[in-house]
LOMARNU-181551 format. One record per residue: residue in one letter; x, y, z of N, C-alpha, C in turn. Coordinates in steps of 0.2 Angstrom, whole numbers, plus 5000, padded with zeros to 4 digits. Example, Ala and Ser with C-alpha at 12.3 -4.5 7.8 and 13.67 -1.06 7.14 Angstrom:
// residues 2
a_5066_4972_5039_5062_4978_5039_5066_4984_5039
s_5064_4989_5035_5068_4995_5036_5064_5000_5039
***
This chain:
// residues 373
m_5023_5210_5126_5020_5209_5133_5022_5203_5136
a_5026_5199_5133_5028_5192_5136_5027_5192_5143
k_5023_5187_5145_5022_5185_5152_5026_5180_5155
r_5030_5182_5160_5035_5177_5164_5040_5174_5158
g_5041_5178_5153_5046_5176_5148_5043_5172_5142
f_5036_5172_5142_5033_5168_5137_5028_5173_5133
k_5029_5173_5126_5024_5176_5122_5018_5172_5122
v_5012_5175_5122_5006_5171_5123_5001_5173_5117
m_4999_5168_5113_4993_5169_5108_4987_5164_5111
d_4981_5168_5111_4975_5164_5113_4972_5161_5106
s_4972_5155_5105_4970_5152_5099_4962_5152_5099
d_4959_5154_5104_4951_5153_5104_4949_5158_5110
m_4950_5164_5109_4946_5169_5113_4940_5171_5110
h_4935_5173_5114_4928_5174_5111_4926_5181_5112
v_4923_5184_5107_4919_5190_5108_4912_5189_5110
f_4909_5194_5113_4902_5193_5114_4898_5198_5110
e_4895_5196_5105_4892_5200_5100_4886_5204_5103
p_4885_5210_5101_4879_5214_5103_4872_5211_5100
a_4867_5212_5104_4861_5209_5102_4858_5211_5095
d_4860_5217_5093_4857_5219_5087_4862_5219_5081
l_4868_5215_5082_4873_5214_5077_4870_5213_5070
w_4865_5208_5069_4863_5206_5063_4858_5211_5060
q_4854_5215_5064_4850_5220_5062_4854_5226_5059
r_4860_5227_5061_4864_5232_5059_4868_5230_5053
y_4870_5224_5052_4875_5222_5047_4872_5217_5042
i_4867_5214_5042_4865_5210_5037_4863_5213_5031
d_4863_5210_5025_4861_5213_5019_4854_5215_5019
p_4852_5221_5016_4845_5223_5017_4840_5219_5015
e_4841_5215_5010_4836_5210_5007_4834_5205_5012
f_4838_5204_5018_4837_5199_5023_4835_5203_5029
a_4834_5209_5029_4833_5213_5035_4827_5210_5040
d_4822_5208_5036_4816_5206_5040_4817_5199_5043
r_4822_5195_5041_4823_5189_5043_4830_5188_5048
a_4833_5194_5049_4839_5194_5053_4838_5191_5060
p_4843_5187_5062_4843_5185_5069_4843_5190_5074
v_4840_5189_5079_4839_5194_5085_4842_5191_5091
g_4847_5195_5094_4850_5193_5100_4845_5194_5106
l_4845_5190_5111_4840_5190_5116_4843_5194_5122
n_4839_5197_5126_4842_5200_5132_4837_5198_5138
r_4837_5192_5140_4833_5189_5145_4836_5190_5152
s_4843_5191_5152_4847_5192_5158_4853_5195_5156
f_4858_5196_5161_4864_5199_5160_4868_5194_5156
r_4871_5196_5150_4875_5192_5146_4871_5186_5143
d_4865_5187_5141_4861_5182_5138_4865_5180_5131
l_4865_5173_5131_4869_5170_5125_4864_5169_5119
g_4857_5169_5121_4852_5167_5116_4851_5171_5110
i_4849_5168_5105_4847_5172_5098_4842_5168_5095
k_4837_5172_5092_4832_5169_5088_4833_5170_5081
v_4832_5164_5078_4833_5163_5070_4827_5160_5067
e_4824_5163_5063_4818_5160_5059_4813_5157_5064
g_4812_5160_5070_4807_5158_5075_4810_5153_5080
k_4816_5151_5079_4819_5146_5084_4824_5150_5088
v_4824_5148_5095_4828_5151_5100_4834_5146_5100
l_4840_5149_5100_4846_5145_5100_4851_5149_5105
p_4855_5145_5109_4854_5137_5110_4847_5135_5113
i_4845_5129_5111_4839_5127_5113_4838_5127_5121
p_4833_5131_5123_4832_5132_5131_4831_5125_5134
r_4833_5124_5140_4831_5119_5144_4824_5120_5147
n_4821_5114_5147_4814_5115_5149_4812_5109_5154
p_4811_5111_5161_4811_5118_5163_4818_5121_5165
e_4819_5127_5165_4826_5130_5167_4827_5129_5174
n_4833_5128_5176_4835_5127_5183_4836_5134_5186
p_4832_5136_5191_4833_5143_5194_4839_5144_5198
a_4842_5138_5201_4848_5139_5204_4854_5140_5199
l_4853_5136_5194_4859_5137_5189_4858_5144_5186
a_4852_5147_5184_4851_5153_5182_4854_5159_5186
k_4853_5158_5193_4856_5163_5198_4863_5162_5198
y_4866_5156_5198_4873_5155_5198_4877_5158_5192
r_4874_5157_5186_4877_5160_5180_4876_5168_5180
h_4871_5171_5183_4870_5178_5183_4875_5181_5188
d_4876_5178_5194_4881_5180_5199_4888_5179_5196
f_4889_5174_5193_4896_5173_5191_4898_5178_5185
f_4894_5179_5180_4895_5184_5175_4896_5191_5178
s_4891_5192_5182_4891_5199_5185_4898_5201_5189
e_4900_5196_5192_4906_5197_5196_4912_5197_5192
k_4913_5192_5187_4919_5191_5183_4919_5196_5178
y_4914_5197_5175_4914_5202_5168_4910_5208_5169
g_4909_5210_5175_4905_5216_5176_4907_5222_5173
d_4914_5223_5173_4917_5229_5170_4916_5229_5162
a_4917_5223_5159_4916_5222_5152_4909_5223_5150
g_4905_5220_5155_4897_5221_5153_4895_5228_5153
k_4898_5233_5157_4897_5240_5157_4898_5243_5151
r_4903_5240_5147_4905_5243_5141_4902_5239_5135
n_4897_5234_5137_4894_5230_5132_4899_5226_5128
f_4904_5223_5131_4909_5219_5128_4912_5222_5122
d_4913_5228_5122_4915_5231_5116_4923_5230_5115
s_4926_5232_5109_4932_5231_5107_4937_5233_5113
v_4936_5239_5116_4940_5242_5121_4941_5237_5127
s_4935_5234_5129_4935_5229_5134_4938_5223_5133
q_4938_5221_5126_4942_5215_5124_4949_5216_5125
i_4952_5222_5123_4959_5224_5124_4961_5224_5131
q_4957_5227_5135_4958_5227_5142_4958_5220_5145
a_4954_5216_5143_4954_5209_5145_4961_5205_5143
m_4963_5207_5137_4969_5204_5134_4975_5206_5139
n_4975_5213_5140_4980_5215_5144_4980_5212_5151
k_4974_5212_5154_4974_5209_5161_4976_5202_5161
e_4975_5198_5156_4976_5191_5156_4984_5190_5154
g_4986_5195_5150_4993_5194_5148_4994_5191_5141
l_4989_5193_5136_4989_5190_5130_4992_5195_5125
d_4997_5192_5121_5000_5197_5116_4995_5197_5110
v_4993_5191_5108_4988_5191_5102_4982_5186_5103
a_4977_5188_5100_4971_5184_5101_4967_5183_5095
v_4966_5176_5093_4962_5175_5087_4954_5174_5090
l_4950_5177_5087_4943_5178_5090_4938_5174_5087
f_4934_5171_5091_4928_5167_5089_4922_5170_5092
p_4916_5168_5089_4910_5171_5092_4907_5168_5098
t_4902_5171_5101_4898_5167_5106_4891_5166_5104
r_4887_5171_5103_4880_5170_5099_4881_5166_5093
g_4886_5169_5089_4887_5166_5082_4889_5159_5082
l_4891_5156_5088_4892_5148_5087_4886_5144_5086
c_4880_5147_5088_4874_5144_5087_4869_5146_5082
v_4871_5152_5079_4866_5156_5074_4865_5152_5068
l_4869_5147_5066_4868_5143_5060_4866_5136_5061
g_4865_5135_5068_4864_5128_5070_4857_5125_5069
i_4855_5126_5062_4848_5123_5060_4849_5119_5054
d_4847_5113_5054_4846_5109_5048_4841_5112_5043
g_4842_5112_5037_4837_5115_5032_4837_5122_5032
l_4841_5126_5035_4841_5133_5035_4842_5136_5028
d_4838_5141_5026_4839_5143_5019_4846_5145_5018
p_4849_5142_5013_4856_5143_5011_4858_5150_5010
e_4854_5154_5007_4855_5161_5005_4855_5165_5012
l_4850_5164_5016_4850_5167_5023_4856_5165_5027
a_4858_5159_5027_4864_5157_5031_4870_5160_5029
a_4871_5161_5022_4877_5165_5019_4876_5172_5021
a_4871_5175_5021_4870_5182_5023_4871_5183_5031
i_4869_5178_5035_4871_5178_5042_4878_5178_5043
a_4882_5174_5040_4889_5173_5040_4892_5180_5038
r_4890_5182_5032_4893_5189_5030_4893_5194_5035
a_4887_5195_5038_4885_5200_5042_4890_5200_5049
y_4891_5194_5051_4895_5193_5057_4902_5194_5055
n_4905_5192_5049_4912_5193_5047_4913_5201_5046
d_4908_5205_5044_4909_5212_5043_4909_5215_5050
w_4905_5213_5054_4905_5216_5061_4912_5214_5064
l_4914_5208_5064_4920_5206_5067_4926_5210_5064
h_4926_5211_5058_4932_5215_5055_4932_5222_5058
d_4926_5225_5059_4926_5232_5062_4928_5232_5069
f_4926_5226_5073_4928_5225_5080_4936_5225_5081
t_4939_5221_5076_4946_5220_5077_4950_5227_5075
q_4947_5232_5072_4951_5238_5070_4953_5242_5076
a_4951_5240_5082_4953_5244_5088_4960_5242_5090
a_4962_5236_5087_4969_5234_5088_4971_5228_5083
p_4971_5230_5077_4972_5226_5071_4979_5222_5072
d_4984_5224_5075_4990_5220_5076_4990_5215_5082
r_4984_5215_5086_4983_5210_5091_4977_5206_5091
m_4972_5208_5088_4966_5204_5087_4965_5202_5080
y_4963_5196_5079_4963_5193_5072_4956_5189_5072
g_4953_5189_5066_4947_5186_5065_4948_5179_5062
v_4943_5174_5063_4942_5169_5059_4935_5169_5056
a_4934_5167_5050_4928_5168_5046_4922_5163_5048
m_4916_5165_5049_4910_5161_5050_4909_5159_5042
v_4908_5153_5041_4906_5151_5034_4900_5146_5035
a_4895_5147_5031_4889_5143_5031_4889_5136_5027
p_4890_5130_5031_4890_5124_5027_4884_5122_5023
h_4879_5126_5024_4872_5124_5020_4873_5125_5013
d_4878_5129_5011_4880_5129_5003_4887_5130_5003
v_4891_5125_5000_4898_5125_5000_4901_5130_4995
s_4897_5132_4990_4900_5137_4985_4900_5144_4989
s_4895_5145_4993_4894_5152_4997_4900_5152_5002
a_4901_5146_5005_4906_5145_5010_4913_5147_5007
v_4915_5144_5001_4921_5146_4998_4921_5153_4996
q_4916_5156_4994_4916_5163_4992_4917_5167_4998
e_4914_5166_5003_4915_5170_5010_4922_5169_5012
l_4925_5163_5012_4932_5162_5014_4937_5167_5010
r_4936_5166_5003_4940_5171_4999_4939_5178_5001
r_4933_5180_5002_4932_5187_5003_4935_5189_5010
t_4934_5186_5015_4937_5188_5021_4944_5187_5022
v_4948_5183_5018_4955_5183_5018_4957_5189_5014
k_4954_5190_5008_4957_5196_5003_4955_5203_5007
e_4949_5204_5009_4947_5210_5012_4949_5211_5019
y_4949_5206_5023_4950_5207_5030_4956_5203_5033
r_4959_5199_5029_4965_5196_5032_4964_5191_5037
f_4958_5188_5037_4956_5183_5042_4961_5177_5042
r_4961_5174_5048_4966_5169_5049_4964_5161_5048
g_4957_5160_5046_4955_5154_5045_4947_5154_5045
i_4944_5148_5045_4937_5148_5046_4935_5143_5052
f_4929_5144_5054_4926_5140_5059_4920_5137_5057
i_4918_5131_5059_4912_5128_5059_4911_5123_5065
r_4904_5122_5066_4903_5117_5071_4904_5110_5069
p_4906_5106_5074_4908_5099_5072_4901_5095_5070
n_4895_5098_5071_4889_5094_5070_4888_5094_5063
h_4886_5088_5060_4884_5088_5053_4878_5092_5051
v_4878_5095_5045_4873_5099_5043_4869_5095_5037
n_4863_5096_5037_4859_5093_5031_4861_5086_5030
g_4863_5082_5035_4864_5075_5034_4870_5073_5030
r_4875_5078_5029_4881_5076_5026_4887_5076_5031
k_4891_5071_5030_4897_5070_5034_4902_5075_5031
w_4907_5077_5035_4912_5082_5033_4916_5078_5028
s_4916_5072_5028_4920_5068_5023_4917_5068_5016
d_4911_5070_5016_4907_5070_5009_4910_5074_5004
p_4911_5071_4998_4915_5075_4993_4912_5082_4992
y_4905_5083_4994_4902_5089_4993_4906_5095_4996
y_4910_5094_5001_4914_5099_5005_4921_5099_5002
d_4923_5095_4997_4930_5095_4995_4932_5102_4992
p_4927_5106_4989_4930_5113_4987_4932_5117_4992
l_4928_5117_4998_4930_5121_5004_4937_5119_5007
w_4938_5112_5008_4944_5110_5010_4950_5111_5005
a_4948_5111_4999_4954_5113_4994_4956_5120_4994
e_4951_5124_4995_4952_5131_4996_4956_5133_5002
c_4954_5130_5008_4958_5131_5014_4965_5128_5013
e_4966_5123_5010_4973_5120_5009_4977_5125_5004
k_4974_5127_4999_4977_5132_4995_4979_5138_4998
m_4975_5141_5003_4977_5147_5006_4981_5145_5013
n_4982_5139_5014_4986_5137_5020_4982_5140_5027
l_4975_5139_5027_4971_5142_5032_4968_5136_5036
p_4968_5136_5043_4965_5131_5046_4958_5131_5046
v_4955_5125_5047_4948_5124_5048_4947_5123_5056
g_4943_5127_5059_4942_5126_5066_4935_5123_5068
f_4935_5117_5070_4929_5114_5072_4928_5116_5080
h_4922_5119_5081_4921_5122_5087_4914_5121_5090
e_4913_5116_5095_4906_5115_5097_4904_5120_5102
a_4897_5120_5103_4894_5125_5107_4888_5122_5110
g_4883_5126_5112_4877_5123_5115_4872_5119_5111
r_4867_5117_5113_4862_5113_5110_4858_5117_5104
v_4858_5114_5098_4855_5117_5092_4851_5112_5089
y_4849_5114_5083_4844_5109_5079_4849_5106_5074
l_4854_5103_5076_4858_5098_5072_4860_5092_5076
p_4862_5087_5073_4863_5081_5077_4869_5082_5081
q_4869_5080_5087_4874_5081_5092_4875_5074_5096
p_4881_5072_5097_4882_5065_5100_4880_5065_5107
a_4880_5070_5111_4878_5070_5118_4870_5071_5117
m_4867_5066_5117_4859_5066_5116_4856_5069_5122
f_4852_5074_5121_4849_5079_5126_4845_5075_5131
q_4842_5069_5129_4838_5066_5133_4842_5062_5139
f_4848_5061_5137_4853_5058_5142_4857_5063_5145
c_4859_5069_5142_4863_5074_5145_4859_5080_5145
s_4854_5080_5149_4849_5086_5149_4852_5092_5154
t_4857_5091_5158_4859_5096_5162_4865_5100_5159
f_4866_5106_5161_4872_5110_5158_4878_5106_5159
s_4879_5103_5165_4885_5100_5167_4886_5093_5163
m_4881_5089_5162_4882_5083_5158_4883_5085_5151
f_4879_5090_5148_4880_5091_5141_4887_5094_5139
n_4889_5099_5143_4896_5101_5142_4901_5096_5143
t_4901_5092_5148_4906_5087_5150_4907_5082_5144
f_4901_5080_5141_4902_5075_5136_4901_5078_5129
g_4897_5083_5128_4895_5085_5121_4901_5088_5118
f_4905_5092_5121_4910_5096_5118_4916_5091_5115
p_4919_5087_5119_4924_5082_5117_4921_5077_5112
f_4915_5074_5114_4912_5069_5109_4911_5072_5102
a_4909_5078_5101_4908_5081_5095_4914_5082_5091
n_4919_5084_5095_4926_5085_5091_4929_5078_5089
m_4928_5073_5094_4931_5066_5092_4927_5063_5086
l_4921_5064_5085_4917_5062_5080_4919_5065_5073
a_4920_5072_5074_4923_5076_5068_4930_5073_5066
c_4934_5072_5071_4941_5070_5070_4941_5063_5066
g_4937_5059_5069_4936_5052_5066_4934_5052_5059
d_4929_5057_5057_4926_5058_5051_4931_5060_5046
m_4935_5065_5048_4940_5069_5044_4946_5064_5042
i_4947_5059_5047_4953_5055_5045_4950_5049_5042
f_4946_5045_5045_4943_5039_5042_4940_5040_5035
g_4937_5046_5035_4933_5048_5028_4937_5050_5023
g_4944_5051_5024_4949_5052_5019_4950_5059_5017
v_4948_5064_5021_4949_5071_5020_4956_5072_5020
m_4959_5070_5026_4966_5071_5027_4971_5068_5021
e_4968_5062_5019_4972_5059_5013_4971_5063_5007
r_4965_5065_5005_4964_5069_4999_4968_5076_4999
f_4968_5079_5005_4971_5086_5006_4976_5085_5011
a_4982_5083_5009_4988_5082_5013_4991_5088_5017
k_4989_5094_5015_4992_5100_5018_4986_5104_5021
l_4980_5101_5022_4975_5105_5025_4976_5104_5033
k_4975_5110_5036_4976_5111_5043_4969_5111_5047
v_4968_5107_5052_4962_5106_5055_4963_5106_5063
a_4959_5111_5066_4959_5111_5073_4953_5109_5076
f_4953_5106_5082_4947_5104_5086_4948_5108_5093
l_4943_5113_5093_4944_5118_5098_4938_5117_5104
e_4939_5119_5109_4935_5119_5115_4932_5112_5116
g_4936_5108_5118_4934_5101_5120_4940_5098_5123
n_4945_5101_5126_4951_5098_5129_4955_5095_5123
c_4960_5092_5125_4965_5088_5121_4967_5082_5123
s_4965_5080_5130_4968_5074_5132_4965_5068_5129
w_4959_5069_5126_4956_5063_5122_4960_5061_5116
a_4964_5065_5114_4967_5064_5107_4971_5057_5107
p_4976_5056_5112_4980_5050_5112_4976_5044_5112
w_4971_5044_5116_4966_5038_5117_4963_5037_5110
l_4959_5042_5108_4955_5041_5102_4960_5039_5096
l_4966_5042_5095_4970_5040_5089_4973_5033_5090
w_4974_5031_5096_4976_5024_5098_4970_5019_5096
r_4964_5021_5098_4959_5016_5096_4957_5016_5089
m_4957_5022_5086_4956_5022_5078_4962_5018_5075
g_4968_5018_5078_4973_5014_5075_4972_5007_5075
e_4969_5005_5081_4968_4998_5082_4963_4995_5076
y_4958_4999_5074_4953_4997_5069_4956_4998_5062
a_4960_5003_5062_4963_5004_5055_4968_4998_5053
e_4970_4995_5058_4974_4989_5057_4970_4983_5055
t_4964_4983_5057_4960_4977_5056_4954_4978_5051
t_4948_4980_5053_4943_4981_5048_4944_4987_5044
g_4948_4991_5046_4950_4997_5042_4953_4996_5035
k_4957_4990_5035_4960_4989_5029_4955_4987_5023
a_4949_4985_5025_4944_4983_5020_4939_4990_5019
e_4938_4993_5025_4934_4999_5024_4937_5005_5022
y_4943_5006_5023_4947_5012_5021_4953_5011_5018
p_4953_5007_5012_4959_5005_5009_4963_5011_5006
y_4960_5017_5006_4964_5023_5003_4968_5026_5008
l_4968_5024_5014_4972_5028_5019_4979_5025_5019
s_4984_5030_5018_4991_5028_5018_4995_5029_5024
l_4992_5032_5029_4995_5034_5035_4991_5031_5041
t_4993_5030_5047_4989_5029_5053_4986_5035_5055
p_4980_5034_5059_4977_5040_5062_4981_5044_5066
l_4986_5042_5070_4990_5046_5073_4995_5050_5069
e_4997_5047_5063_5001_5050_5059_4998_5056_5055
y_4991_5055_5053_4987_5060_5050_4987_5066_5055
f_4985_5065_5061_4984_5070_5066_4991_5074_5067
q_4996_5070_5068_5003_5073_5069_5005_5078_5063
r_5003_5076_5057_5004_5080_5051_5000_5086_5050
q_4993_5085_5052_4989_5091_5050_4984_5093_5055
c_4984_5091_5061_4979_5093_5066_4981_5096_5072
y_4977_5099_5075_4978_5103_5082_4972_5102_5087
g_4974_5101_5093_4969_5101_5098_4970_5107_5103
a_4966_5109_5107_4966_5114_5112_4967_5112_5119
v_4972_5114_5122_4974_5113_5129_4971_5118_5134
e_4967_5116_5139_4964_5121_5143_4970_5123_5149
c_4969_5128_5152_4974_5131_5156_4975_5127_5162
d_4971_5123_5164_4971_5118_5170_4971_5111_5168
e_4972_5109_5162_4971_5102_5160_4977_5098_5162
i_4977_5096_5168_4983_5092_5171_4984_5086_5167
t_4979_5083_5164_4980_5076_5161_4983_5077_5154
a_4984_5083_5152_4988_5085_5145_4995_5084_5146
k_4997_5083_5152_5005_5082_5153_5007_5076_5150
h_5003_5071_5148_5005_5065_5144_5005_5066_5137
i_5003_5072_5134_5003_5073_5127_5009_5072_5124
p_5015_5074_5126_5021_5073_5123_5023_5066_5123
e_5021_5062_5127_5023_5055_5127_5020_5051_5121
y_5015_5054_5118_5012_5051_5112_5014_5055_5105
g_5019_5059_5106_5021_5062_5100_5017_5068_5097
l_5013_5071_5102_5008_5076_5100_5010_5083_5102
e_5016_5084_5105_5018_5090_5108_5017_5096_5103
d_5018_5095_5096_5018_5100_5091_5011_5101_5089
n_5006_5098_5092_4999_5098_5089_4994_5101_5094
m_4996_5105_5099_4992_5107_5104_4993_5115_5105
v_4987_5119_5105_4987_5126_5106_4983_5128_5112
f_4985_5134_5115_4982_5136_5121_4976_5141_5119
s_4971_5140_5124_4966_5145_5123_4963_5147_5130
t_4960_5153_5131_4957_5155_5137_4950_5154_5138
d_4946_5154_5132_4939_5153_5131_4935_5160_5134
y_4939_5165_5136_4936_5171_5138_4930_5173_5133
p_4925_5176_5135_4922_5177_5142_4916_5172_5143
h_4918_5166_5143_4913_5161_5145_4913_5158_5152
l_4909_5153_5154_4908_5151_5161_4913_5148_5164
d_4916_5142_5160_4921_5138_5163_4928_5140_5162
v_4930_5146_5164_4936_5149_5163_4940_5151_5169
k_4946_5152_5168_4950_5155_5174_4952_5162_5173
y_4949_5166_5169_4951_5173_5168_4950_5176_5174
p_4955_5181_5176_4960_5183_5172_4967_5180_5174
n_4966_5173_5176_4972_5170_5179_4973_5164_5174
a_4971_5163_5168_4972_5157_5164_4979_5156_5162
v_4983_5161_5160_4990_5160_5158_4994_5158_5165
d_4993_5162_5170_4996_5160_5176_4995_5153_5178
t_4989_5151_5178_4987_5144_5180_4990_5139_5175
f_4990_5141_5169_4994_5136_5164_5001_5135_5165
l_5004_5141_5167_5011_5141_5168_5013_5137_5175
e_5008_5135_5179_5010_5131_5185_5009_5123_5183
l_5007_5122_5177_5006_5115_5175_5013_5111_5174
p_5014_5105_5175_5020_5101_5175_5022_5100_5168
f_5023_5105_5164_5026_5105_5157_5033_5107_5157
s_5037_5105_5153_5043_5108_5152_5043_5115_5149
e_5048_5119_5150_5048_5126_5147_5047_5125_5139
s_5050_5120_5136_5049_5120_5129_5042_5118_5127
t_5039_5114_5131_5032_5112_5129_5027_5118_5130
k_5028_5122_5136_5024_5128_5137_5025_5133_5131
r_5031_5134_5129_5032_5139_5124_5029_5137_5117
k_5029_5130_5116_5025_5128_5110_5018_5129_5111
y_5015_5127_5116_5008_5128_5117_5005_5135_5117
l_5009_5139_5120_5007_5146_5121_5008_5150_5115
w_5013_5148_5111_5015_5153_5105_5016_5149_5099
d_5021_5145_5099_5024_5142_5093_5019_5138_5089
n_5015_5134_5092_5010_5130_5088_5005_5134_5085
c_5003_5139_5090_4997_5143_5087_4999_5147_5081
a_5006_5150_5082_5008_5154_5076_5009_5150_5070
r_5011_5144_5070_5011_5139_5064_5004_5138_5062
m_4999_5137_5066_4993_5135_5064_4989_5141_5060
y_4990_5147_5063_4987_5153_5061_4991_5157_5056
n_4997_5154_5054_5002_5158_5049_5004_5164_5052
f_5007_5164_5058_5010_5170_5061_5018_5169_5060
d_5020_5163_5057_5027_5162_5057_5031_5167_5053
***
């Protein structure tokens, strides 16, 4: 389908799961505790888990924002909504946008595990149910739509088991987790080493993907970022930056030199600045605090990490100057609010990147990250 001469892979396209997904797919022993999708409005993102509504609602809700969201989604995604965002509508959206391949992430599922202290067995069952549903969803076009596995960080052994299952049975292309720490553990805690080791062994990327407000620690504190605009502006890149710093300074990249890590849905223009600033401290106090690091933060990122460039991220034009041109992947973020669908690819192609850079972002880097080489 190459668009204007470019093959296009969406590194982070979203599905919109049906409200009853977990009622239909969860293991029977957890049926009475299955998450329930809410239908308070058209394309409601909410889900109730163990009596908690996620993402956490704003109190009070802004009526003007609610109306804007309703009108926006109705106009932009009305046709998909009529099909309840089924797999046929997903393929139609890919064709309309000009996508050859899409790697799929959830919408409700980005928040469904966002609770500290969630029963580990229930968390694992929630992940299994989503992955089973996603596999069925992708069968409408298995050569164009690919899944990444939801794993529950609440119990690392279950996460490893689910990774193995989804790769063996479903040929999923990686895993995703939120960048927010769970149960007080940093991602660099050795507790998670079995998960990183398994991802490294299978050459599968770990995708950190932030979303709405949940019952986990988030760097954009809600008392200061209480509006949708403030929270999304700061919360998404802040969370990714914190996870990036933890994975590098915490030694995960040193211990697992072939592990691939992606920081999705938070832009990529922060990467040069963050890596420069981390490098400043790696040269000073870092020598005493992180004596085990053998590379600079920039070198770890160049070797193992990826960021996501938005279709209109004009500030990303400086990425090649910092040696990060091979570390950025393209995403549309369909079918969310802050998107340019169905003109994301066309918008991206108007950015002042070289032809070589465009080709890397739209296909080459994505293919390498998700093992399509």
